[in-house]
N, C-alpha and C positions, 0 to 999 in steps of 0.2 A: 602552387598549393591549391587544392580544390576549394572554391568558395562555398560558404555555408548557404544551404538552401533549406528554407523551412516555411511553413504556412502559419500565419498568425491566428491562433485560436481565439485570441482576445479581441483583436481589431477586425479580423476579416471573416470570422465564422459566425453566422447568425444563430441565436439561441434556438434550440429545438423546442417547438411549442409544447411537446409532451413534457419536457423538463419543467417548464414554467407552470403547467397545470397540475402536476402530480405532487401531492403533499409529502409523500414519503421521500421522493427524490429531492424535493426542495429542502426537507429537513436535513438530509444527509449532506447536500451541498452547503447548507448553512454551517454545519459542523466543521467541514474541511476548509471553508473560506474564513473561519474564525482564526485569529492568531496568525502564526507564521510557521507552518509545519516544516519549512526548509531548515529552520534552526535545530529541529529535532532530527530530521533526516540525515544531516551531516554526521551525526554520531554513529550511524550504522552503514556509512558508505563502504567501508572496507568489506563487510560481510555481503553487501549487495554485489560488489564486484566479484567476489568469490562465487556467488550464485550463478552469475553470468558465465564465468570461466568454466564452471563444471558442464555447461551446456555445449561447449565446443562449437559455437556458432561459426559459420563459414562466410567468407566475403560474398556479398550479394544476397544472402539469405533474407527472406522477407519476414520481419519480426514485428509483432505488435505488443506494446506494453500497455496493459489495461490498468487504469488508475495509476498512471506513471508518476504522479506527484511532481517533485522537482528534478526528476531525471536520474535517480540512483541506478536504475537498470538501463534506461535508454542510452545514456552516455557511454557506459562501458561496452554495450552492444554495438554502438556505432563506431567506437574506436577500433574494433576488430574488423570493420568493413561491412557489417550487416546493413541491409536497407531497413531502417527503423522508423516506425510510427509510434508516437506516444499519445495516449488519450487520458484525459482526466475530467472530472466533474467540476473542478475548482479552477476558475480562470486565473486566480492569483498564483497557483502552483504551476500552471502551464507557463505563465509569464516568466517565472524563475527558471524553469527548465529551458525555455528558449534562450534566456540570457546566458546560461551556462553553455549551451550549444554554440552560441555565437562566439563566446570567448575562446572555445576550443576549435572553432572553424569546422564543426561537424555537421553533416547533412542529415537532419532529422525532421520529419514532418510531425507537427503537433496538432491535435484536434481537441476541441471542447466537446465532451459527450458523456454518456452514461453507460456503465457496464451492463445495464439491463437492456440496452437498446443500441448496440454498436452500429455506427453509420458506415458499415463496410459490406461488400458483397460476400456471399457464402464462399468459403474456401480461399480467402484472399491471402492468408498468411501461412508460412511454413512452421513458424514457431510463435506461440502466444505466451507471454509471460505476465505474471502479476505477483508482486511482493507486498504483502500486508495491505492489499488494495481492494481487489474484487471481493475479498472476504467481508468487506463492510457494506456491500450492496444490501439494500433493505429486503429484497426478494431473491434469495440465493438461487432458487430454481430458474428464474429468468436469467440471472448472470451466468449460471452453468450452461444453459441452453445456448446463449450467445457465444460463450467461449468455444463451445463445440462447433457452432455454425460457421464461424469465421476461420476456423483452422482447416487447412487443405488436407485432402486424403493423404495419409502417410505422415502427416505433420504431428506436432506435439504441443501440449499445453503444460507449462511449468509454473507451479504455484508455490509460494511460501506463505504459510498460514500459521498464525500464533496458536499454540496448543492451550487447552484449558489449564493444564498443570504447570505451565511455564511461568516465568516471572511476569510477563505482560498479562497473562491470564489472571495472576494474583492481583496485579495493579488494577485491571478492569473490574474485578470483583470487589476490591476495596472501594473503588469509586462508586460502584453501583449500590453498595450498602448505604451510601449517603444520598446518592442521586440516581434512583433506579431508571433503567432504560425503558422505553415503551414496551409494554408486555405483548403487544400485537406483533412485534418483530422478533424473529428467531435470533439467538445469540450468534454474533459473528464467530465466536470461538468454536462453534460446531464444525467450521471448515478445518479446524485443527484436529479433527478425529477421522480415523480411516472409515468408519461406518458412514458418516455423513457424506464424505467425498465419494464413496462407492455409490451411495444412493443418488447423488446428483450428477456424477459424470460416468458412472460405470456402464450404463446402457449404451452410451455413445462412444465408448473407448474400446480399442482392441486390447489394451493392457493398461494397468495402473501400477506405478511403483511408488512406494512410500519410504521416506528416510527422515528420521528425526535428527535435527541438527541444532546447533547453538549459534546465536549471533550476539556479538558484544555491542552494548551501548558504551561509548567512550566519550567522556566529557573532561575538560581540563580544570574542573573544579569539583568541590565536594557534593555529597548527596543533598544537603539542604538547598544549595543553589540549583541542583538538577530539578528538584521538585518545583522550585520557583520558575524554572524555564518551562516545564510542562504546564504549570498553572497559567503562565502568561501567553504561551505560544502554541501548545498542542490543543487543537480544537476540542476533542472530547473532554479533556481535563479542564480547559478554560470554561467551557459551557457548564460543566458540573459545578465548579466553584461559583459561577455566576448565579446558579439557581438556589444556592444555600443561604441561610442566615449566618450571622457572624459566628455563632457558637459551632455550627456544623462545619463551616469553612475551616475553623481552627482545628476541629477534630479530624477532618480529612487531611489537612496539611500535616498534622502530627503523625497520622497513620502512614501516609505516603513516605514521609521522611524516615520513619522507622523501617519500612519495607526496603527502601533504597539503601539504607545504612547496613541492614542485615545482609543484603546480597552483594554489597560492594566488595570486590576483590583487590582493589587498589589500596596501597598503603602509603602513598606519597601526597595525599591531599587531593587527588583527582578521583574520578569515579569510573569504574569498569564493572558493569553488570551484564551477565550473560542471560539470555532468554531463549527458551526452546521454541522451535517452530517445526512444523511438518512440511517437508519438501515433497511435493506431488508432481510426478511426471505422467501425463496421460497421452498415449499414442492413439491418434484418430485413424480408424480404418479407411 
């Protein structure tokens, strides 16, 4: 059996000075190092695997997962034999992804880094993927330029981006009503609109394909506990609750519980909520 080979983004990779100095990047890093996103990521593993399956990756294909989190795309890509690199801004998430790769004896390289300043040569990857990841970069035009830059000629960029009208779009708006996001930054949900994607990627792509899809959040408990999981472990929700006084925390908790309850399709005491996302495939000339 092939031994696992990976590089430690936590212990062996020196922090990029740009990341330390830039307040927008540091704010985003702080959000995703809060809590434990891995507990939430498990709930959409099935849909992440389906996203990778649709790409039909080939053995040896050079693949980069931008904002890889705990490995929901990197691991299934490596299982089919692709040569996979995962990058994320949060060292705690990289560490979880590494442990998962070790358990499965998968050869995956992991790097600590920023979607707005990818540490790779131009044209390094045949396929660049990102699921609910690069869409949260603070300056989307920089992230878009970097996705295009590191993709080889004839290669492709595959994105999964939450749509404004989907369930997660509703959840983010509900949260923002209590704890508004910084007005200087564009909404990440713009990545879930065809117009914004065309504006950001269109000039550098030979073709763009859009497909609206659904992904299911699946939890083995009811909506009230789901909201508690997000409040404790999902960085954006955790930090929103932390910024509120007691009355507004209670209001946000109540509104989120109502939202999850109304959208829950499970009838056995568990939770199954579907959320729409925009699947984007850009072919680089």
